[in-house]
DOKOL-757817 format. One record per residue: residue in three letters; x, y, z of N, C-alpha, C, CB in turn; residue number from 1. Coordinates in nm, 2 decimals. Each point is the difference from the previous one (the first is absolute). Glycine has a CB too. Example, Ala and Ser with C-alpha at 12.3 -4.5 7.8 and 13.67 -1.06 7.14 Angstrom:
2
@r = ALA; nc1 = 1.32; nc2 = -0.57; nc3 = 0.78; cac1 = -0.09; cac2 = 0.12; cac3 = 0.00; cc1 = 0.09; cc2 = 0.12; cc3 = 0.00; cbc1 = -0.19; cbc2 = -0.12; cbc3 = 0.12; k = 1
@r = SER; nc1 = 0.15; nc2 = 0.23; nc3 = -0.19; cac1 = 0.09; cac2 = 0.11; cac3 = 0.00; cc1 = -0.08; cc2 = 0.11; cc3 = 0.08; cbc1 = 0.12; cbc2 = -0.06; cbc3 = -0.22; k = 2
***
This chain:
79
@r = UNK; nc1 = 21.36; nc2 = 1.14; nc3 = 7.52; cac1 = 0.06; cac2 = -0.12; cac3 = -0.03; cc1 = -0.07; cc2 = -0.09; cc3 = -0.09; cbc1 = 0.08; cbc2 = 0.03; cbc3 = 0.20; k = 1
@r = UNK; nc1 = -0.18; nc2 = -0.05; nc3 = -0.12; cac1 = -0.09; cac2 = -0.09; cac3 = -0.02; cc1 = -0.06; cc2 = 0.02; cc3 = -0.12; cbc1 = -0.03; cbc2 = -0.02; cbc3 = 0.22; k = 2
@r = UNK; nc1 = -0.01; nc2 = 0.16; nc3 = -0.29; cac1 = 0.01; cac2 = 0.03; cac3 = -0.17; cc1 = 0.10; cc2 = -0.07; cc3 = -0.07; cbc1 = -0.07; cbc2 = 0.22; cbc3 = 0.03; k = 3
@r = UNK; nc1 = 0.18; nc2 = -0.16; nc3 = -0.02; cac1 = 0.13; cac2 = -0.07; cac3 = -0.05; cc1 = 0.02; cc2 = -0.16; cc3 = -0.03; cbc1 = 0.09; cbc2 = 0.20; cbc3 = 0.13; k = 4
@r = UNK; nc1 = -0.13; nc2 = -0.29; nc3 = -0.05; cac1 = 0.01; cac2 = -0.09; cac3 = 0.04; cc1 = -0.07; cc2 = -0.08; cc3 = -0.10; cbc1 = 0.05; cbc2 = 0.08; cbc3 = 0.23; k = 5
@r = UNK; nc1 = -0.18; nc2 = 0.00; nc3 = -0.22; cac1 = -0.10; cac2 = -0.09; cac3 = -0.05; cc1 = -0.05; cc2 = 0.05; cc3 = -0.19; cbc1 = -0.08; cbc2 = -0.02; cbc3 = 0.33; k = 6
@r = UNK; nc1 = 0.15; nc2 = 0.13; nc3 = -0.33; cac1 = 0.05; cac2 = 0.02; cac3 = -0.16; cc1 = 0.10; cc2 = -0.12; cc3 = -0.05; cbc1 = -0.01; cbc2 = 0.27; cbc3 = 0.03; k = 7
@r = UNK; nc1 = 0.16; nc2 = -0.27; nc3 = 0.04; cac1 = 0.05; cac2 = -0.10; cac3 = 0.02; cc1 = -0.04; cc2 = -0.13; cc3 = -0.06; cbc1 = 0.04; cbc2 = 0.14; cbc3 = 0.16; k = 8
@r = UNK; nc1 = -0.13; nc2 = -0.14; nc3 = -0.09; cac1 = -0.09; cac2 = -0.20; cac3 = -0.01; cc1 = -0.08; cc2 = 0.04; cc3 = -0.14; cbc1 = -0.09; cbc2 = -0.12; cbc3 = 0.32; k = 9
@r = UNK; nc1 = 0.04; nc2 = 0.21; nc3 = -0.34; cac1 = -0.09; cac2 = 0.02; cac3 = -0.17; cc1 = 0.12; cc2 = 0.02; cc3 = -0.12; cbc1 = -0.25; cbc2 = 0.17; cbc3 = 0.12; k = 10
@r = UNK; nc1 = 0.39; nc2 = -0.16; nc3 = -0.06; cac1 = 0.07; cac2 = -0.06; cac3 = -0.08; cc1 = 0.06; cc2 = 0.22; cc3 = -0.07; cbc1 = -0.18; cbc2 = -0.38; cbc3 = -0.04; k = 11
@r = UNK; nc1 = 0.14; nc2 = 0.45; nc3 = 0.07; cac1 = 0.06; cac2 = 0.11; cac3 = 0.00; cc1 = 0.08; cc2 = 0.08; cc3 = 0.10; cbc1 = -0.15; cbc2 = -0.02; cbc3 = -0.15; k = 12
@r = UNK; nc1 = 0.30; nc2 = 0.00; nc3 = 0.07; cac1 = 0.08; cac2 = 0.08; cac3 = 0.03; cc1 = -0.02; cc2 = 0.13; cc3 = 0.12; cbc1 = 0.05; cbc2 = -0.09; cbc3 = -0.23; k = 13
@r = UNK; nc1 = -0.02; nc2 = 0.05; nc3 = 0.37; cac1 = 0.02; cac2 = 0.14; cac3 = 0.08; cc1 = 0.14; cc2 = 0.02; cc3 = 0.08; cbc1 = -0.27; cbc2 = -0.02; cbc3 = 0.04; k = 14
@r = UNK; nc1 = 0.25; nc2 = 0.15; nc3 = 0.00; cac1 = 0.10; cac2 = 0.04; cac3 = 0.11; cc1 = -0.06; cc2 = 0.09; cc3 = 0.09; cbc1 = 0.19; cbc2 = -0.03; cbc3 = -0.14; k = 15
@r = UNK; nc1 = -0.21; nc2 = -0.07; nc3 = 0.25; cac1 = -0.08; cac2 = 0.09; cac3 = 0.15; cc1 = 0.12; cc2 = 0.11; cc3 = 0.04; cbc1 = -0.16; cbc2 = -0.24; cbc3 = 0.14; k = 16
@r = UNK; nc1 = 0.11; nc2 = 0.29; nc3 = -0.08; cac1 = 0.06; cac2 = 0.14; cac3 = 0.08; cc1 = -0.04; cc2 = 0.03; cc3 = 0.09; cbc1 = 0.06; cbc2 = 0.10; cbc3 = -0.13; k = 17
@r = UNK; nc1 = 0.03; nc2 = -0.12; nc3 = 0.24; cac1 = -0.07; cac2 = 0.04; cac3 = 0.16; cc1 = 0.12; cc2 = 0.08; cc3 = 0.04; cbc1 = -0.15; cbc2 = -0.23; cbc3 = 0.10; k = 18
@r = UNK; nc1 = 0.08; nc2 = 0.29; nc3 = 0.01; cac1 = 0.10; cac2 = 0.09; cac3 = 0.08; cc1 = 0.06; cc2 = -0.05; cc3 = 0.15; cbc1 = -0.13; cbc2 = 0.19; cbc3 = -0.12; k = 19
@r = UNK; nc1 = 0.26; nc2 = -0.19; nc3 = 0.13; cac1 = 0.05; cac2 = -0.09; cac3 = 0.11; cc1 = -0.11; cc2 = -0.04; cc3 = 0.13; cbc1 = 0.24; cbc2 = 0.11; cbc3 = -0.08; k = 20
@r = UNK; nc1 = -0.29; nc2 = 0.01; nc3 = 0.12; cac1 = -0.06; cac2 = -0.02; cac3 = 0.12; cc1 = -0.13; cc2 = -0.11; cc3 = 0.00; cbc1 = 0.09; cbc2 = 0.25; cbc3 = 0.04; k = 21
@r = UNK; nc1 = -0.10; nc2 = -0.31; nc3 = -0.22; cac1 = -0.10; cac2 = -0.11; cac3 = -0.02; cc1 = 0.05; cc2 = -0.11; cc3 = -0.04; cbc1 = -0.15; cbc2 = 0.14; cbc3 = -0.05; k = 22
@r = UNK; nc1 = 0.29; nc2 = -0.19; nc3 = 0.11; cac1 = 0.10; cac2 = -0.09; cac3 = -0.04; cc1 = -0.06; cc2 = -0.14; cc3 = 0.08; cbc1 = 0.22; cbc2 = 0.19; cbc3 = -0.04; k = 23
@r = UNK; nc1 = -0.27; nc2 = -0.15; nc3 = 0.20; cac1 = -0.05; cac2 = -0.15; cac3 = 0.08; cc1 = -0.13; cc2 = -0.02; cc3 = -0.06; cbc1 = 0.11; cbc2 = 0.03; cbc3 = 0.23; k = 24
@r = UNK; nc1 = -0.18; nc2 = 0.06; nc3 = -0.27; cac1 = -0.13; cac2 = -0.03; cac3 = -0.06; cc1 = 0.00; cc2 = -0.05; cc3 = -0.12; cbc1 = -0.08; cbc2 = 0.15; cbc3 = 0.12; k = 25
@r = UNK; nc1 = 0.17; nc2 = -0.13; nc3 = -0.21; cac1 = 0.00; cac2 = -0.08; cac3 = -0.13; cc1 = 0.11; cc2 = -0.14; cc3 = -0.02; cbc1 = -0.07; cbc2 = 0.24; cbc3 = -0.10; k = 26
@r = UNK; nc1 = 0.14; nc2 = -0.24; nc3 = 0.21; cac1 = 0.05; cac2 = -0.16; cac3 = 0.03; cc1 = -0.09; cc2 = -0.08; cc3 = 0.07; cbc1 = 0.23; cbc2 = 0.08; cbc3 = 0.02; k = 27
@r = UNK; nc1 = -0.32; nc2 = -0.03; nc3 = 0.05; cac1 = -0.11; cac2 = -0.05; cac3 = 0.07; cc1 = -0.10; cc2 = -0.08; cc3 = -0.14; cbc1 = 0.01; cbc2 = 0.22; cbc3 = 0.23; k = 28
@r = UNK; nc1 = -0.09; nc2 = -0.08; nc3 = -0.26; cac1 = -0.05; cac2 = -0.08; cac3 = -0.16; cc1 = 0.05; cc2 = -0.02; cc3 = -0.07; cbc1 = -0.12; cbc2 = 0.05; cbc3 = 0.00; k = 29
@r = UNK; nc1 = 0.23; nc2 = -0.08; nc3 = -0.09; cac1 = 0.04; cac2 = -0.09; cac3 = -0.07; cc1 = 0.01; cc2 = -0.17; cc3 = 0.06; cbc1 = 0.12; cbc2 = 0.24; cbc3 = -0.10; k = 30
@r = UNK; nc1 = -0.13; nc2 = -0.23; nc3 = 0.23; cac1 = 0.05; cac2 = -0.14; cac3 = 0.04; cc1 = -0.15; cc2 = -0.07; cc3 = -0.01; cbc1 = 0.23; cbc2 = 0.06; cbc3 = 0.18; k = 31
@r = UNK; nc1 = -0.32; nc2 = 0.05; nc3 = -0.13; cac1 = -0.18; cac2 = -0.04; cac3 = 0.08; cc1 = -0.03; cc2 = 0.00; cc3 = -0.18; cbc1 = -0.08; cbc2 = 0.19; cbc3 = 0.33; k = 32
@r = UNK; nc1 = 0.12; nc2 = -0.16; nc3 = -0.42; cac1 = -0.05; cac2 = -0.04; cac3 = -0.16; cc1 = 0.11; cc2 = -0.14; cc3 = -0.03; cbc1 = -0.07; cbc2 = 0.30; cbc3 = -0.11; k = 33
@r = UNK; nc1 = 0.12; nc2 = -0.34; nc3 = 0.18; cac1 = 0.09; cac2 = -0.10; cac3 = -0.08; cc1 = 0.13; cc2 = 0.02; cc3 = -0.09; cbc1 = -0.21; cbc2 = -0.07; cbc3 = 0.00; k = 34
@r = UNK; nc1 = 0.26; nc2 = 0.21; nc3 = -0.02; cac1 = 0.08; cac2 = 0.01; cac3 = -0.06; cc1 = 0.14; cc2 = 0.06; cc3 = 0.07; cbc1 = -0.20; cbc2 = 0.00; cbc3 = -0.16; k = 35
@r = UNK; nc1 = 0.21; nc2 = -0.02; nc3 = 0.23; cac1 = 0.12; cac2 = 0.06; cac3 = 0.13; cc1 = 0.15; cc2 = 0.04; cc3 = -0.08; cbc1 = -0.10; cbc2 = -0.21; cbc3 = 0.22; k = 36
@r = UNK; nc1 = 0.14; nc2 = 0.17; nc3 = -0.35; cac1 = 0.13; cac2 = 0.07; cac3 = -0.05; cc1 = -0.08; cc2 = 0.06; cc3 = -0.12; cbc1 = 0.23; cbc2 = -0.18; cbc3 = 0.07; k = 37
@r = UNK; nc1 = -0.37; nc2 = 0.25; nc3 = -0.07; cac1 = -0.04; cac2 = 0.14; cac3 = -0.08; cc1 = 0.07; cc2 = 0.11; cc3 = 0.02; cbc1 = -0.20; cbc2 = -0.07; cbc3 = 0.00; k = 38
@r = UNK; nc1 = 0.24; nc2 = 0.10; nc3 = -0.09; cac1 = 0.13; cac2 = 0.12; cac3 = -0.03; cc1 = -0.09; cc2 = 0.12; cc3 = -0.02; cbc1 = 0.20; cbc2 = -0.16; cbc3 = -0.13; k = 39
@r = UNK; nc1 = -0.16; nc2 = 0.24; nc3 = 0.22; cac1 = -0.07; cac2 = 0.15; cac3 = -0.03; cc1 = 0.12; cc2 = 0.11; cc3 = 0.07; cbc1 = -0.30; cbc2 = -0.10; cbc3 = 0.03; k = 40
@r = UNK; nc1 = 0.28; nc2 = 0.24; nc3 = -0.08; cac1 = 0.08; cac2 = 0.08; cac3 = -0.01; cc1 = 0.02; cc2 = 0.10; cc3 = 0.16; cbc1 = -0.06; cbc2 = -0.02; cbc3 = -0.30; k = 41
@r = UNK; nc1 = 0.11; nc2 = 0.06; nc3 = 0.39; cac1 = -0.01; cac2 = 0.07; cac3 = 0.11; cc1 = 0.06; cc2 = 0.13; cc3 = -0.02; cbc1 = 0.00; cbc2 = -0.20; cbc3 = 0.12; k = 42
@r = UNK; nc1 = -0.09; nc2 = 0.30; nc3 = -0.12; cac1 = 0.03; cac2 = 0.11; cac3 = -0.03; cc1 = 0.02; cc2 = 0.05; cc3 = 0.19; cbc1 = -0.13; cbc2 = 0.01; cbc3 = -0.30; k = 43
@r = UNK; nc1 = 0.20; nc2 = 0.11; nc3 = 0.28; cac1 = -0.03; cac2 = 0.09; cac3 = 0.13; cc1 = -0.15; cc2 = 0.08; cc3 = 0.02; cbc1 = 0.27; cbc2 = 0.05; cbc3 = -0.02; k = 44
@r = UNK; nc1 = -0.27; nc2 = -0.04; nc3 = 0.14; cac1 = -0.15; cac2 = 0.06; cac3 = 0.06; cc1 = 0.06; cc2 = 0.13; cc3 = 0.04; cbc1 = -0.16; cbc2 = -0.22; cbc3 = 0.10; k = 45
@r = UNK; nc1 = 0.07; nc2 = 0.32; nc3 = -0.10; cac1 = -0.09; cac2 = 0.05; cac3 = -0.08; cc1 = -0.02; cc2 = 0.02; cc3 = -0.17; cbc1 = 0.01; cbc2 = 0.08; cbc3 = 0.22; k = 46
@r = UNK; nc1 = -0.13; nc2 = -0.17; nc3 = -0.27; cac1 = 0.02; cac2 = 0.08; cac3 = -0.13; cc1 = -0.08; cc2 = 0.13; cc3 = -0.05; cbc1 = 0.04; cbc2 = -0.22; cbc3 = -0.05; k = 47
@r = UNK; nc1 = -0.17; nc2 = 0.24; nc3 = 0.15; cac1 = -0.12; cac2 = 0.11; cac3 = 0.00; cc1 = 0.07; cc2 = 0.07; cc3 = 0.02; cbc1 = -0.19; cbc2 = -0.06; cbc3 = 0.06; k = 48
@r = UNK; nc1 = 0.32; nc2 = 0.12; nc3 = -0.05; cac1 = 0.01; cac2 = 0.15; cac3 = 0.05; cc1 = 0.10; cc2 = 0.07; cc3 = -0.06; cbc1 = -0.08; cbc2 = -0.06; cbc3 = 0.21; k = 49
@r = UNK; nc1 = 0.13; nc2 = -0.06; nc3 = -0.33; cac1 = 0.10; cac2 = 0.04; cac3 = -0.11; cc1 = -0.03; cc2 = 0.12; cc3 = -0.04; cbc1 = 0.04; cbc2 = -0.20; cbc3 = -0.07; k = 50
@r = UNK; nc1 = 0.04; nc2 = 0.28; nc3 = -0.03; cac1 = -0.07; cac2 = 0.12; cac3 = -0.09; cc1 = 0.00; cc2 = -0.11; cc3 = -0.13; cbc1 = 0.10; cbc2 = 0.29; cbc3 = 0.11; k = 51
@r = UNK; nc1 = -0.11; nc2 = -0.26; nc3 = -0.19; cac1 = -0.01; cac2 = -0.03; cac3 = -0.14; cc1 = 0.16; cc2 = -0.06; cc3 = -0.06; cbc1 = -0.21; cbc2 = 0.22; cbc3 = -0.02; k = 52
@r = UNK; nc1 = 0.31; nc2 = -0.10; nc3 = 0.06; cac1 = 0.10; cac2 = -0.07; cac3 = -0.06; cc1 = 0.08; cc2 = -0.09; cc3 = 0.11; cbc1 = 0.01; cbc2 = 0.20; cbc3 = -0.19; k = 53
@r = UNK; nc1 = -0.03; nc2 = -0.19; nc3 = 0.32; cac1 = 0.05; cac2 = -0.14; cac3 = 0.05; cc1 = -0.03; cc2 = -0.12; cc3 = -0.06; cbc1 = -0.02; cbc2 = 0.10; cbc3 = 0.18; k = 54
@r = UNK; nc1 = -0.11; nc2 = -0.08; nc3 = -0.17; cac1 = -0.08; cac2 = -0.12; cac3 = -0.05; cc1 = 0.06; cc2 = -0.04; cc3 = -0.09; cbc1 = -0.18; cbc2 = 0.05; cbc3 = 0.04; k = 55
@r = UNK; nc1 = 0.22; nc2 = 0.01; nc3 = -0.16; cac1 = 0.03; cac2 = -0.04; cac3 = -0.10; cc1 = 0.17; cc2 = -0.08; cc3 = 0.01; cbc1 = -0.19; cbc2 = 0.20; cbc3 = -0.09; k = 56
@r = UNK; nc1 = 0.24; nc2 = -0.11; nc3 = 0.23; cac1 = 0.13; cac2 = -0.09; cac3 = 0.01; cc1 = -0.01; cc2 = -0.11; cc3 = 0.06; cbc1 = 0.11; cbc2 = 0.17; cbc3 = 0.00; k = 57
@r = UNK; nc1 = -0.26; nc2 = -0.18; nc3 = 0.09; cac1 = 0.02; cac2 = -0.14; cac3 = 0.07; cc1 = -0.03; cc2 = -0.11; cc3 = -0.12; cbc1 = -0.08; cbc2 = 0.09; cbc3 = 0.26; k = 58
@r = UNK; nc1 = 0.00; nc2 = 0.00; nc3 = -0.37; cac1 = -0.04; cac2 = -0.12; cac3 = -0.12; cc1 = 0.11; cc2 = -0.10; cc3 = -0.06; cbc1 = -0.17; cbc2 = 0.16; cbc3 = -0.07; k = 59
@r = UNK; nc1 = 0.28; nc2 = -0.02; nc3 = 0.09; cac1 = 0.11; cac2 = -0.07; cac3 = -0.14; cc1 = 0.11; cc2 = -0.10; cc3 = 0.10; cbc1 = 0.00; cbc2 = 0.27; cbc3 = -0.21; k = 60
@r = UNK; nc1 = -0.01; nc2 = -0.23; nc3 = 0.37; cac1 = 0.07; cac2 = -0.10; cac3 = 0.05; cc1 = -0.06; cc2 = -0.11; cc3 = 0.04; cbc1 = 0.14; cbc2 = 0.16; cbc3 = 0.04; k = 61
@r = UNK; nc1 = -0.26; nc2 = -0.21; nc3 = -0.08; cac1 = -0.09; cac2 = -0.10; cac3 = -0.02; cc1 = -0.03; cc2 = -0.07; cc3 = -0.12; cbc1 = -0.08; cbc2 = 0.10; cbc3 = 0.16; k = 62
@r = UNK; nc1 = 0.09; nc2 = 0.00; nc3 = -0.30; cac1 = 0.05; cac2 = -0.09; cac3 = -0.10; cc1 = 0.02; cc2 = -0.12; cc3 = -0.03; cbc1 = 0.05; cbc2 = 0.14; cbc3 = 0.02; k = 63
@r = UNK; nc1 = 0.09; nc2 = -0.12; nc3 = 0.02; cac1 = 0.10; cac2 = -0.20; cac3 = -0.04; cc1 = -0.10; cc2 = -0.08; cc3 = 0.10; cbc1 = 0.33; cbc2 = 0.06; cbc3 = -0.01; k = 64
@r = UNK; nc1 = -0.33; nc2 = -0.02; nc3 = 0.09; cac1 = -0.07; cac2 = -0.15; cac3 = 0.04; cc1 = -0.17; cc2 = -0.05; cc3 = 0.01; cbc1 = 0.21; cbc2 = 0.03; cbc3 = 0.14; k = 65
@r = UNK; nc1 = -0.27; nc2 = 0.08; nc3 = -0.23; cac1 = -0.12; cac2 = -0.04; cac3 = -0.07; cc1 = 0.03; cc2 = -0.06; cc3 = -0.12; cbc1 = -0.12; cbc2 = 0.17; cbc3 = 0.09; k = 66
@r = UNK; nc1 = 0.23; nc2 = -0.11; nc3 = -0.17; cac1 = 0.02; cac2 = -0.03; cac3 = -0.16; cc1 = 0.02; cc2 = -0.14; cc3 = 0.05; cbc1 = 0.11; cbc2 = 0.23; cbc3 = -0.14; k = 67
@r = UNK; nc1 = -0.03; nc2 = -0.28; nc3 = 0.27; cac1 = 0.09; cac2 = -0.15; cac3 = -0.02; cc1 = -0.15; cc2 = -0.08; cc3 = 0.04; cbc1 = 0.32; cbc2 = 0.05; cbc3 = 0.10; k = 68
@r = UNK; nc1 = -0.43; nc2 = 0.01; nc3 = 0.01; cac1 = -0.05; cac2 = -0.12; cac3 = 0.00; cc1 = -0.14; cc2 = 0.02; cc3 = -0.09; cbc1 = 0.12; cbc2 = -0.06; cbc3 = 0.24; k = 69
@r = UNK; nc1 = -0.10; nc2 = 0.14; nc3 = -0.37; cac1 = -0.10; cac2 = -0.02; cac3 = -0.10; cc1 = 0.06; cc2 = -0.08; cc3 = -0.13; cbc1 = -0.12; cbc2 = 0.23; cbc3 = 0.10; k = 70
@r = UNK; nc1 = 0.20; nc2 = -0.16; nc3 = -0.08; cac1 = 0.10; cac2 = -0.06; cac3 = -0.13; cc1 = 0.14; cc2 = -0.13; cc3 = 0.00; cbc1 = -0.05; cbc2 = 0.26; cbc3 = -0.04; k = 71
@r = UNK; nc1 = 0.07; nc2 = -0.24; nc3 = 0.17; cac1 = 0.05; cac2 = -0.11; cac3 = 0.03; cc1 = 0.19; cc2 = 0.07; cc3 = 0.02; cbc1 = -0.23; cbc2 = -0.19; cbc3 = -0.16; k = 72
@r = UNK; nc1 = 0.32; nc2 = 0.12; nc3 = 0.21; cac1 = 0.11; cac2 = 0.06; cac3 = 0.06; cc1 = 0.05; cc2 = -0.01; cc3 = -0.15; cbc1 = 0.04; cbc2 = -0.07; cbc3 = 0.30; k = 73
@r = UNK; nc1 = -0.02; nc2 = 0.00; nc3 = -0.40; cac1 = 0.10; cac2 = 0.04; cac3 = -0.11; cc1 = -0.02; cc2 = 0.09; cc3 = -0.08; cbc1 = 0.05; cbc2 = -0.19; cbc3 = -0.01; k = 74
@r = UNK; nc1 = -0.20; nc2 = 0.27; nc3 = 0.02; cac1 = -0.03; cac2 = 0.11; cac3 = -0.08; cc1 = 0.04; cc2 = 0.13; cc3 = 0.08; cbc1 = -0.18; cbc2 = -0.12; cbc3 = -0.12; k = 75
@r = UNK; nc1 = 0.20; nc2 = 0.09; nc3 = 0.29; cac1 = 0.06; cac2 = 0.11; cac3 = 0.05; cc1 = 0.08; cc2 = 0.06; cc3 = -0.01; cbc1 = -0.08; cbc2 = -0.06; cbc3 = 0.07; k = 76
@r = UNK; nc1 = 0.19; nc2 = -0.09; nc3 = -0.10; cac1 = 0.18; cac2 = 0.02; cac3 = -0.02; cc1 = 0.04; cc2 = 0.08; cc3 = -0.14; cbc1 = 0.04; cbc2 = -0.24; cbc3 = 0.12; k = 77
@r = UNK; nc1 = -0.14; nc2 = 0.23; nc3 = -0.20; cac1 = 0.03; cac2 = 0.03; cac3 = -0.17; cc1 = 0.01; cc2 = 0.13; cc3 = 0.02; cbc1 = -0.13; cbc2 = -0.17; cbc3 = -0.14; k = 78
@r = UNK; nc1 = 0.11; nc2 = 0.28; nc3 = 0.26; cac1 = 0.01; cac2 = 0.14; cac3 = -0.01; cc1 = 0.15; cc2 = 0.04; cc3 = 0.04; cbc1 = -0.26; cbc2 = 0.02; cbc3 = 0.05; k = 79
***
């Protein structure tokens, strides 16, 4: 979360992804860093035990949110 916020401050578009077990920590981090409305993506935990195929499926489900955050909602709706 910290890196994503810092990259955004440098002008680099970022889509931060966390797993749901870290959601409370992420919320605290965004408040602590002064950006309580910082948007991030929450994936189901765990990720490390997924097969390659499961990881690909998970990435595909997250992609619309990544695209929306990086390029805006208008681009995501064009598909």
